[in-house]
KEFIKOL-935733 format. One record per residue: residue in three letters; x, z, y of N, C-alpha, C in turn; residue number from 1. Coordinates in steps of 0.2 Angstrom, whole numbers, plus 5000, padded with zeros to 4 digits. Atoms other than C-alpha are relative to their C-alpha. Last residue first. Layout:
N
(site "Ala",(X,Z,Y),(X,Z,Y),(X,Z,Y),NUM);
...
This chain:
64
(site "Phe",(4998,4994,4996),(4914,5124,4960),(5005,4998,5005),64);
(site "Val",(5006,4996,4998),(4904,5109,4954),(5002,5006,5004),63);
(site "Leu",(5004,5003,4995),(4919,5097,4955),(4994,5004,5002),62);
(site "His",(4997,4999,4993),(4930,5109,4946),(4996,4996,5005),61);
(site "Phe",(5000,4993,4998),(4918,5111,4931),(5003,5000,5007),60);
(site "Thr",(5007,4998,4998),(4915,5092,4930),(5000,5007,5003),59);
(site "Ile",(5002,5003,4993),(4933,5089,4930),(4994,5001,5002),58);
(site "Asp",(4996,4997,4995),(4936,5101,4916),(4999,4997,5007),57);
(site "Lys",(5003,4994,4998),(4922,5094,4906),(5004,5004,5005),56);
(site "Arg",(5007,5001,4996),(4928,5077,4908),(4997,5006,5001),55);
(site "Val",(4998,5002,4993),(4946,5082,4903),(4994,4999,5004),54);
(site "Lys",(4997,4993,4997),(4940,5091,4887),(5001,4998,5007),53);
(site "Ser",(5006,4996,4999),(4929,5075,4882),(5002,5007,5004),52);
(site "Ala",(5005,5003,4996),(4944,5063,4885),(4994,5005,5001),51);
(site "Tyr",(5003,4994,4997),(4958,5073,4877),(4994,4998,5005),50);
(site "Val",(4998,4994,5004),(4964,5060,4865),(4996,5006,5003),49);
(site "Gly",(5005,4999,5005),(4955,5045,4873),(5001,5007,4996),48);
(site "Ser",(4997,5000,5006),(4971,5038,4881),(4995,5002,4994),47);
(site "Lys",(4999,5006,5003),(4962,5033,4896),(5002,5000,4993),46);
(site "Val",(5007,5003,5001),(4956,5050,4900),(5000,4993,4996),45);
(site "Leu",(5003,4996,5006),(4973,5057,4898),(4994,4997,4998),44);
(site "Arg",(4996,5002,5006),(4981,5044,4909),(4997,5003,4994),43);
(site "Asn",(5002,5006,5002),(4968,5047,4922),(5003,4997,4994),42);
(site "Val",(5007,5000,5003),(4971,5065,4922),(4998,4993,4998),41);
(site "Ser",(4999,4997,5006),(4990,5062,4925),(4993,5001,4996),40);
(site "Leu",(4997,5005,5004),(4986,5050,4939),(5001,5003,4993),39);
(site "Leu",(5006,5005,5002),(4974,5063,4947),(5003,4995,4995),38);
(site "Lys",(5005,4997,5005),(4988,5076,4946),(4994,4995,4998),37);
(site "Ser",(4996,5000,5007),(5001,5064,4954),(4995,5004,4995),36);
(site "Leu",(5000,5007,5003),(4988,5060,4968),(5004,5000,4993),35);
(site "Thr",(5007,5001,5003),(4985,5079,4971),(5000,4993,4997),34);
(site "Asp",(5001,4995,5006),(5004,5082,4973),(4993,4998,4997),33);
(site "Leu",(4996,5003,5006),(5006,5067,4984),(4999,5004,4994),32);
(site "Gln",(5003,5006,5003),(4992,5073,4995),(5003,4997,4995),31);
(site "Lys",(5006,4998,5004),(5000,5090,4996),(4996,4994,4998),30);
(site "Thr",(4997,4997,5007),(5017,5082,5001),(4994,5003,4996),29);
(site "Leu",(4998,5005,5005),(5008,5072,5014),(5002,5002,4994),28);
(site "Leu",(5006,5002,5002),(5001,5088,5022),(5001,4994,4995),27);
(site "Lys",(5003,4995,5005),(5018,5096,5022),(4993,4997,4998),26);
(site "Val",(4996,5000,5007),(5025,5080,5030),(4997,5005,4995),25);
(site "His",(5003,5006,5003),(5012,5080,5044),(5003,4999,4993),24);
(site "Asp",(5007,4998,5002),(5017,5098,5049),(4997,4994,4996),23);
(site "Val",(5000,4996,5006),(5035,5093,5049),(4993,5001,4998),22);
(site "Ser",(5007,4997,5001),(5032,5079,5062),(5000,5004,4993),21);
(site "Gly",(5003,4997,4994),(5049,5075,5070),(4993,5003,4999),20);
(site "Arg",(4996,4995,4997),(5059,5073,5055),(4997,5003,5006),19);
(site "Cys",(5001,4994,5004),(5045,5063,5046),(5004,5006,5003),18);
(site "Tyr",(5006,4997,4999),(5044,5051,5061),(4999,5006,4996),17);
(site "Ala",(5001,4997,4994),(5062,5048,5061),(4994,5003,5001),16);
(site "Glu",(4996,4994,5000),(5063,5045,5043),(5000,5003,5006),15);
(site "Leu",(5004,4995,5003),(5048,5033,5044),(5004,5006,4999),14);
(site "Ile",(5006,4998,4997),(5056,5023,5057),(4997,5005,4997),13);
(site "Leu",(4997,4996,4994),(5073,5022,5048),(4994,5003,5004),12);
(site "Gly",(4998,4993,5002),(5064,5017,5032),(5003,5004,5005),11);
(site "Phe",(5006,4996,5002),(5054,5003,5041),(5003,5007,4998),10);
(site "Arg",(5003,4998,4993),(5070,4996,5049),(4994,5005,4998),9);
(site "Val",(4996,4996,4997),(5079,4996,5032),(4997,5003,5006),8);
(site "Ser",(5000,4994,5004),(5065,4988,5023),(5004,5005,5003),7);
(site "Val",(5006,4997,4998),(5063,4975,5037),(5000,5007,4996),6);
(site "Ser",(4999,4997,4994),(5082,4971,5035),(4993,5003,5002),5);
(site "Pro",(4996,4994,5000),(5081,4970,5016),(5000,5003,5008),4);
(site "Val",(4994,5002,4996),(5066,4958,5016),(5004,5006,5001),3);
(site "His",(4995,5003,5004),(5055,4963,5002),(5006,4997,5003),2);
(site "Met",(4996,4995,5003),(5046,4976,5013),(5005,4997,4995),1);
């Protein structure tokens, strides 16, 4: 991906795939949203400010 020609080629292939597979793009979007939320929770837990509250919320969501 560091070589410009490879990056352009990969980008074109990926764009063609995404245009042809709309259902998979929707699934990937949901996965990206979930990943963003998990990264936010990770930052909060590491900061220690809301660690106990976040842990309680995560435990609650994992149980239900």
